[in-house]
N, C-alpha and C positions, 0 to 999 in steps of 0.2 A: 836406824843408826843410833846416834847418841840419845841419852835420856832427855826427856822433855825439860827445857829450861823454864825459868819464870816468865821470860819474854821470848818471843820468836824473832831471832835476828834475820830470818829469811824473809820476813815481811808478810804481808797479807797474801792469802791464796789468790792466784790469778783468776780473773772473771771466768775464763773458759773452764777451769777446774771447778770453781765454786758452783757454776751453773749445773754441773752434773748432780749435785746434791738434791736439787729439786726437780730434776728432769723426769721424764716418763720412759726414756729409752734405757735398755740394759747397760750397765756399766761394767766393763771388764778391766782387770789389772793384769799386766804382763809380769810374771815372776820368773827370775832367772837364777836366783841364789838363795839367800836366807829366807826370802818371802815364801819359798817353796817348803822348806823344812821347819820354819818358825813363823807362820803367817800372821798370827795375832789378829786376824780379822776373819769374820764369818764369810762363807761363800756358799752358793747354792749349786754351782756347776764348775767343773774344771775340764779344760781341753788342752791337749798338747798343741803348742803354737810355735810358729816360726816367724821371727822378726828379722827383716833384712835391713842392712845399712848400719847395724851395730853388732858388736861381738862382746861376749862375756870376758872380763879381764880383771885380774887383781891389780888395778891401776890407781887405787886411792890409798894414800897414807892414813893410818888411824893413830892419833896421838892421845886418845883417851879410851875409846871403846875397846880396842884390842891392842893397844900399845901405849907408849908414853912419848913425850917430846924427845927424850934421850934415846929411846929405842922404839921408833914407830913401827907399827904393824902394817899390814895391807888388808884392804877389804875390796869386795867386788864392785865393779861398776859396768855399765853398758858403754863401751867406748866406740867411737866412730869407725866404720868400716866392717866389711864381712857380714856375717849373719849369726843369729843365736837361736837355738831351740830352747824353749822353756814351757811354762804352763800359763794359760790364760784362765783366771778365776773370775766368775761372774759374781758380783756383790749382791747381797740380799736387797730386794727392792723395798722391803718394809723397814730396813735399818740402814738405808743408803748413806744418809748424812753422817751418821755415827761411824760407819765403816770408812768413809772417805776421810773424815777428820782424823781418825786413828792412824790411817796410813800416812796422812800428811805430817802429823807430829812425829811419827817414827822416822820417816825418810828426810824430812825437810827442816826440822828444827835442829838447833845446835849449829855446828859449822856447816855452811851451805856447800855441798859437794855435788848435788844433783840438780838437774833441770827436769821438771815434770812435763811430759809431752803425751799427747794423744797420737799414737802411731798405728799404722796398719799392720796387722799380723794375720798370718794364714793358719787356719784351723781346718779340721775335718768338715765343719759345717760351712766353710768358705772364709772369705776375707771379712775381718771386723776390726774396729778401732779399739785399742786398749791403752790404758794409762800406763806409761813406762817412765822409770826414773833413770835418766841418762847422765853419765859422768860429765861434769863441767871441766873442760880442758884448761880453762883460764883460772881455776881456783888454786890457791896455794897448796892444797892437799893432793893435787893431781900428780901422780908419780910417773905417768907415761908408760912406755913399753920397756920395762926393766928387763935386763938379761935374766935368764932362768936361774942362774946361781944367786944373783942379787935378790931376786924375789923369794927364792927358797930360804935364804938366810934371814931375810926380814921376817918371814912367816915363823921360822923356828925360834927366833930370838926375842919375840915381842909378847907382852901380855899387858892387859889393861883392866879397867873396872869390871868389864863383862867377861873376863877370862882370857885365856891364851889365844893368840892368833892361830896357833897350830890346831887347837880344838875347833875353832871356827872354820878353818880351812878344811879339816878332815870331815867335819859334819857336812859341809857343803859338797865335797867330793863324793862322799858315801851316798848322800841322797840323790845326787845327779846320776850316779852310777846305777842305783836301784831303778831309776826311771828311764834308763838308757838315754840320758841327756848329756853325758860327759863328753866334751869335745877333745880333740887331739892336743891343743895347747895346754889344757888343764891336766890331761893325762901326763904330759911330759913334765909339767911342774910338780905333780904329785909324786912321780917317780924320783925327781931330783930331791924333793923334800925328804922322802924316805931314805935315799942314798946318803945324803948329808947327815941326817939324824943317826944312821947306822955307823957312819965314820966317827962322829962325835962321841957316840956311846962306846965304841971300841977304844978310842983314845983315852976316854975317861976310865976305862977298865970295867965298864958295866957289863 
């Protein structure tokens, strides 16, 4: 998420997560959005995976990364309910601590919007535990289940330090589509984003 600050307001890494750094068991990460197309971490294995109990949703406001306080964008989170198909990445055993620390700083520094959890996912090799970053519903940045028009307009109208929300959205949709992971709600949102963008372009005479 946000760039690494000088101090981590999210606090110390929980003992359960820190213990993974020095463990001997394989460590898997469940990726459902930008961690798929912009992982920033090495991995030695990748498996299609199904996570039950959470769904992929543009449910988090971004006031800096892909938006501003005046025009917040939206970013993905794993919200409660339903299920989500993604990719489970196995981190390299010889650089485990480095990989976990990098993921932690990426997802958990800055404004705290995620809870890091070890959750069961189903893969072709069977059931395994994977580290997943789920949306915090009680954080100020939680947008909830916005209507499709409100979500589409937020995506189209926002840009931040890391670029436009629309670029982030379209990169995510494109990669999920290529991997056959794009779900129906996201397809509907993508169609609405495209429709509103076309209407705005027509009104502007583009």
